[in-house]
N, C-alpha and C positions, 0 to 999 in steps of 0.2 A: 848305384850301378850294379847290375846283375851280370851273370856269366852264361854264355851259350854253351851247351854241351857239344861235344864233337859232332854228333849226328846233325845238329842244326847248322853247324858251321859248314859241313860238307854240302848240305842242301843249299846253303847260301852261295857257296862256290859255284854249284851247278846253275843256280839262278843267274848269277852275275855273268857266267860264261855264256849262257843262252842269250842274255840281254846284249852282251858284247857282240856275239855273232849276228844278232838281228840288226844292231846298229851298223855293223860293218857292211852287211848286205844293203841296207838302206843307203849308206854312204856311197857304195859303188853305183847304185841306181841313180842317185842324184848327180854324181859326177858325169854319168853318161848323158843324163838329161841336160846338164849345163853345156856339155860339148855340142849337143844337137841344137840347143837354144842359141848358142853363140854363132853357129853356122847360119841359122835363120836370121840372127841379128845382123850379121855381116851382109847378107843379101838385102835386108831392108835398108841398111845404111847406104849401100850402093844404089838402091832404087831411089832413095830420097835425094841422093846427090844428082842422079839423072834428072829427076823431076825439078830440082832446084835450077839446074841448067836450062831446062825447058821453060821454066817460069821467067828466068832472066831474058831469054830470047823473046818470050811473049810480051813482057813489059816494054821492050824496045819497039814493038810493032802493034801496040794496042789499037791504034786508030784503024788498022786494017782487019781487025778480028771481030767476029760477031759476038754479041753480048752472051749468047748461050754458050759459045765455045770458051769464052773467058770464065764464065761461071763454072762450067764443068771442069776446067783446068784447075781452078782454085779448090773446088770440092775434092778433086783427085789428090791434090797436094796436101790438103788437110787430112784426108783419110790416110794417106801414106805416113804422114807425121804421127798421127794417132797410133797407127800400128807399130811404128818404131818406138814410141814412148812406152806402149804396152809391153813390147818385147824386152825393152831395157828394164822395165820394172820387174818382169818375170825373172830375168837373169839375176837381178839384185836380190830378189826374194830367195831364189835357189841358192845363191852364194851365202846368204845369211843362214839358211837351213844347213848348208854344208859346214859352215863354221861351228854351228851349234852341235852338229853330229860329231865333228872331229873333236870338239871339247868333251863331249860325252864319252866317246870311245877312249880318249886319253885317260879320263878319270876312271872309267871301268877297268881299263888295262892295269892302271896303277893299283887299284883296289884288289884286283885279282892277283897280281904279283905279290902283294903284301900278305894276303890271307891264305893262299894256296899252300905255302910251307907249313902254316899252322894246322891246316886241316890234315895234311899228310902226316904230320908228326903226332897228331892226337892231342895237341895243346888246346887249351880253352882261351877264348879271346873275350876281352871286356866288351860288353854291348852297351853303348850309351843309351840313356833313357830318351824318350821321344822329344822331351823339351830341351835337351842339351844343345841341339843344333838349331833350335828355333830362332834365336836372335840373329844368327848369321843368315839363315834362309830368308827371314823376314826382311832384313836389310837389303839383300840382293833383289828380292821381289819388289820391295818398295822403290829401290833405285830404278828397276825396270819400268815400273808404272810411272814414275816421275819422268823418265826419258820418253815414254809413250805420250804423255800429256804434252811435253815440250814439242815432240814430233807433230802431234795433232795441230798445235798452234802454228808451227812453222808451215805446215801444208796449207792451212786456212789462210794465213796472212801472205804466203808467198806464191807457190805455183797455182793454187786453186783460184786466188784472186786474179792473178795474171791471166790465166786461161779464160776466166769469166769475161775479163775486159777484151780479150782477143776475140771471143765469140761475138761480143757486142759490136766491135769494130767491123767484123766480117759482115754482119747483118746491115750495118750502115752503108758499107761500100756496095753491097749487093743492091740496095734500094737506090743508091745514087746513080747506078748505071742506067736506070730507067728515066732519070731526070736531067742529070748534068754530067757529061763524060769527064769534063775537066775536074770537077769536084771529086768525082769517083776516082780519078787517077791520083789526085792529091791524098785522098783517104787511103788508097792502096799503098802509097808511100809510107803513111803513118802506120798502116797495118804491118808492112814489112819490118819497120823499125821495132814495133811492139812484138812481133813474132821473134825477131832476133834476140830481143831483151828477155822475153819469156823463155826461150830455149836455153839461154845462158843461165838463167835462174834455176831452171830445172836441172841442168847439168851440175851446177854447184850444189843443188839440193841432193842429187843422187850421189855426188862425191862425198858429201858429209855423211850420208847414210851408210854407204859401203863403196868405197872407190874401187872400180874394176881394176885399176892399175896395181892395186895391192896384190891381187892374184897374178897379174901378168908380169910385173916388174919387181915386186918385193917391197920391203919395208922402207928402206932408205929413200928411194925415189918418190914414194908416196908421201913420206914425211916432208921432203923438200917441197913438194907441190902444196901440201897443206899449210906449211909455214909461210910460203909466198902468199897464198890466199888469205891467211890470217893477217899478215901485214897490210894487204890491200884493203881488207874490210874494216880493220880496227884503226889503222894509222899508227899502231904501236910498233916502235922499233924492235924487231926480233931477229936474232942471229942464230943460225943453225950450224953446228960443227959435227961432221960425220967422220969417224975414225975407225980403224980396225979393218976387219975382213969384209969383203963384199960377198955375201953368201945368203942363201935362202934358208929359212928355218921353217918349222911346222906352221901350217896356216893358222891354226888356232892361236899360236903364240904371237905371230905377226899381227893378227887381229887384236889380241888383247893389249899388246904394246901400243898399237896405233890408237885404240880406244882410250887407253890411259893418257896418252899425250893429248888427245882431244879434250878429255875431262880436265886435265891440268891447265891447258891453255884457255879453256872456257872459264875456269876459275880466275885466271889472271885477268881475262877480259872483263868479267862481271863483278869481281869482288876486290881484286888486289890494289886497284888504284895505282898501278905501276906505270913508270915511264920507260921501262926497258925490260926485256925478257930474253934470256939466253937458253937455248936448247942444245943438248948434245946427245949423240947416239954413237955408241961404241960396241962393236961386235968382236968377240974372240972365239976360241975353240969351244968354250963351255957356256958362255952366257952373253946376253945382250943387256947393256946398261943404258937406260934413257934418263936424262936429267933435265928438269925444267927449273930455272932459277930466275926470280924477279926481284926488283927493288921496291916492291909495294909496301903496303901497311903491315903485312905479316899477321900472324894470329897465334894463339896458344894451341899447339898440337894435341894436348891432353883433352881439350874441349871437343875435338873432332871425334874421339873414340871413347868418351866417358859414358855413353849410353843415354845421356840426358839431353845434351845439346849437339848430338852427333851430326856431322855433315854426311848425308847419305851417300853422295857421290864418292867421296874419298874413302869412306868406310867400305863400301861395296867394292871399289877398285882394289883396295888392300886385300880384301878377302879373295877376290878372283885371282889376283896375282899369286897369292899364297897357295891357292888350289893347284897352280901350275908349278909349285915348288919354288916360287920366287919370293922376293922381299921388297917391301915399299918402306923407304925411310924418309921422314919429314923433319926438316930442320927449319924452324921458324919461331919468331917471337914478335909480339906487337911492336911495330915501328922499325923492324929490321929486315923486312923482306922475307922471302920463302925459298927454300931449296928442297925439291922433291926428287928422290932417286928411286927408279924402278930397276931391280936386277931380276932378270928372267932367264932360267936355264934354256939352252937352245933346243933341248929335247932330242928326238931321234933324227938321224941324218935324212935329208930329203934329196 
């Protein structure tokens, strides 16, 4: 480990300050874009509701409508739905970018706060070699790539496959109009059922990616919804206890805690072989504590972090929480279940 002279430290302070200002400008821009996109999303949602009403009226009067009118109505409905899905996807991507920028600005601000006094006093600061941070960075990147691969599989097996079937059924219904109206009407009923199912799958998928209610309502209501969905999908008894203050904290911290709970509940579902899981969320003036406890097979925590058989998800989660000044504690042993505690400071008032 070598040492930076004061002049280099001062240059570093200026570079960090410039990067922070740039990130803050970009964050303001993206917040404005999100506001505009949400306005457009509201309009598209209302438009889809209107079209859905028109389609219900049309289905009740199919025998009196021309085939071309029916076809045009379904094409208009499909186009409106595609626009709505696209706008929702855009809002989700923007919100993810916002969370990343907020995380970056928080880290830059903390770094600047730490080294500005050193630069002003003329002290020297230890500069770690390039390889020292490599294991942590590599684990975080590896975890991100693993999550992207998982996401790709989920898209292929879920929404993509469902939409492909939806298009196929639309083509079948369209051809049946020219041959047998009764069969076409029956196929339209199947199509409506498939569309409703597909829409729900996409909504669930979007919620798993980035629930919009996390920004609108906050952490506790979003966790309640997620735990309810977890119980429905897995059949695993799960209880949630929410205590303490009802308050909002910095978005990046809400996102990190929610992602942590997703990771931990995913581990319970996929690996723990548990018959029961308990989740608690407590917020006070200084910190948020989230706890996930199961009665599954347990594991040796040392194996998770020993660098040889590390569990990427838990290792990356621990390091991300620590970047926010938080702590992750794991209490587990083979055959005795697992208890994981995340303590995260609330950060700046919002």
